[in-house]
C-alpha positions, 0 to 999 in steps of 0.5 A, a space after each residue: 449689684 453683683 452677688 455670689 450666692 453660690 460661694 462659701 459664706 464664711 471663713 472661720 479658720 486660721 488663714 495663716 495655714 497655707 490652705 489656698 497656697 502662697 505662690 508668687 505675688 501676683 500683680 494687683 492689676 492682673 487680679 482686677 482683670 481676672 475678677 472683671 473677666 469672671 463678673 463680665 463687667 468693669 465692676 472692681 473698685 480696688 484690689 489689695 493683697 492681705 496678710 492672710 495666706 496670699 489672699 487678695 481683697 477685692 472691693 466691688 463697685 457695688 460695695 461688696 468685699 470678696 477674696 481671691 487668690 493670685 490667679 483668681 482660681 477661686 472666690 471667697 464670699 464670706 468672713 475672714 476671722 483672725 484666729 489669733 485675735 478672734 477679730 472679724 477682719 472683714 467687718 473691720 474692713 467694711 467699716 473702714 470702707 463705708 466710713 465718710 468724712 462727717 464734715 462734708 455732709 451738707 447739714 443744711 439739707 437735713 432737719 436739725 433736732 437739738 436735745 439738751 446741750 446738743 454736744 454729741 452729734 449724729 446724722 441719719 438718713 431716713 424714709 418716712 415710711 420706714 418701719 425701723 425708722 419709726 422704731 429708731 425715732 422712739 429710741 432717739 426720743 429717749 436720748 439726751 444732750 444730742 443733736 440729730 441731723 435727719 436727711 429725708 431719704 425717700 426711697 421706698 415709695 412715691 408716698 415717701 416722697 410726698 411725706 418728705 416734701 410736706 415735712 420739709 415744707 412745714 414751719 417747724 420741720 423738727 416737730 413735723 418729723 417727730 410728730 410723724 415718725 414718733 406719733 404717726 401724725 400725718 404732716 399737713 400738705 405744704 408747698 415750698 422749694 423741695 429740691 433738697 429732697 432730690 439732692 438728698 437722694 443723690 447724696 445717699 446714692 453717692 454714699 451707697 446708702 441702700 437701706 434706712 435708717 442709716 446712721 453716721 456718727 461724728 467720726 464718720 463711721 456708719 451704722 446700717 439699720 435700727 439700733 436701740 438707744 443703749 447701743 447707740 449711746 455705747 457707740 457714741 461713748 466709744 468715740 468720746 473715749 478716744 
């Protein structure tokens, strides 16, 4: 993970101004080379020129997004706000970068919980010892007509792995998960093939999931962290409206 704690944290201004200078277009490969020389490692995932004052978007392999100029003479670690539309262009881009193809998720590795007609579908990656996952569980319990695929993703402690395995091996996985995450009923010890837990961890790492809960909507967009039911309903509704 690469971070830039000493750099500017925001850019809430009209970047159409020539604040950083325009100059000749740089080759994206040279920007990559300059950034990796600065970081001291082959850390760059992609480089692309933006329409804002000659800035280049640099996506790092850690998932971070920063900006620089054609000579890599400065690095901006913060937000680009379009002054005309007032839209946070950095957040929009991060949403695009973190989205997935929902259809590629191996849903057989998740606990399936159907409520009502189950027409609306979401997937979550959760650690059984995650406090915000427990809050999310109570919110999801209030929702209707939704199918939730829960990928057990134990990343917090060895006990998280133990609980995940016991829940996965339960006769009724959905009930065992709900009993624990909502009602704090410790899952009974059980034995079965728990290789799926390791596969979930590998999948989460591939998807760059660094915290729980992480929610994926049916269009592949990602929501990182806890959200109340009303906010989740709004997000799901926005997809249906499109």
